[in-house]
C-alpha positions as CSV (number, residue, x, y, z in Angstrom):
1,X,-20.7,25.9,-22.7
2,X,-21.3,27.8,-25.9
3,X,-18.7,29.0,-28.4
4,X,-19.2,32.1,-30.4
5,X,-17.4,32.3,-33.7
6,X,-17.0,35.7,-35.2
7,X,-15.8,36.0,-38.8
8,X,-13.8,39.1,-39.5
9,X,-13.8,40.1,-43.2
10,X,-10.8,41.6,-44.8
11,X,-10.5,44.3,-47.5
12,X,-7.5,44.4,-49.9
13,X,-5.5,47.6,-49.4
14,X,-5.6,48.3,-53.2
15,X,-9.5,48.2,-53.1
16,X,-9.5,50.6,-50.2
17,X,-7.1,53.0,-52.0
18,X,-9.1,52.8,-55.2
19,X,-12.2,53.9,-53.2
20,X,-10.3,56.7,-51.5
21,X,-9.2,58.0,-54.9
22,X,-12.8,57.9,-56.1
23,X,-13.8,60.2,-53.2
24,X,-11.0,62.7,-54.2
25,X,-8.4,61.7,-51.6
26,X,-4.6,61.3,-52.5
27,X,-1.5,60.2,-50.7
28,X,0.1,63.0,-48.7
29,X,3.0,61.4,-46.9
30,X,4.5,58.2,-45.6
31,X,4.7,57.5,-41.9
32,X,6.5,54.6,-40.1
33,X,3.5,52.3,-39.9
34,X,0.9,54.2,-42.0
35,X,0.5,56.2,-45.1
36,X,-1.1,59.6,-44.7
37,X,-3.9,60.4,-47.2
38,X,-5.6,63.8,-47.5
39,X,-8.5,65.5,-49.2
40,X,-6.8,68.9,-49.0
41,X,-8.3,69.7,-45.6
42,X,-8.2,66.5,-43.5
43,X,-5.7,63.7,-43.1
44,X,-6.3,60.0,-42.6
45,X,-3.8,57.4,-41.6
46,X,-4.0,54.2,-43.7
47,X,-2.3,51.0,-42.4
48,X,0.5,49.7,-44.5
49,X,-0.9,46.1,-44.4
50,X,-1.8,44.4,-47.6
51,X,-5.1,43.6,-46.1
52,X,-7.1,45.8,-43.8
53,X,-9.8,44.5,-41.4
54,X,-13.4,45.3,-42.2
55,X,-14.0,47.6,-39.2
56,X,-11.0,49.7,-39.9
57,X,-11.8,49.9,-43.7
58,X,-15.4,50.9,-43.1
59,X,-14.4,53.6,-40.6
60,X,-11.9,55.0,-43.1
61,X,-14.3,54.9,-46.0
62,X,-17.1,56.5,-43.9
63,X,-14.8,59.4,-43.0
64,X,-13.6,59.8,-46.6
65,X,-17.1,59.7,-48.1
66,X,-18.4,62.3,-45.7
67,X,-15.4,64.6,-46.5
68,X,-15.0,64.5,-50.2
69,X,-11.8,65.9,-51.6
70,X,-11.3,68.7,-54.1
71,X,-11.3,67.6,-57.7
């Protein structure tokens, strides 16, 4: 029997928000479990956790980077 170990990396929320701001996104609203960030055209839900798993963070940043906000 083989055991597969998968390491999941974590990004600090403050680092994620710093990168979102760099791409021109800003906080739009607060939801129950998420903050809502916008670039003026689109909205993204950001988890309220102090740490965001790598897969979620990469997905958020990919969307933000491909849809830069107004400056």
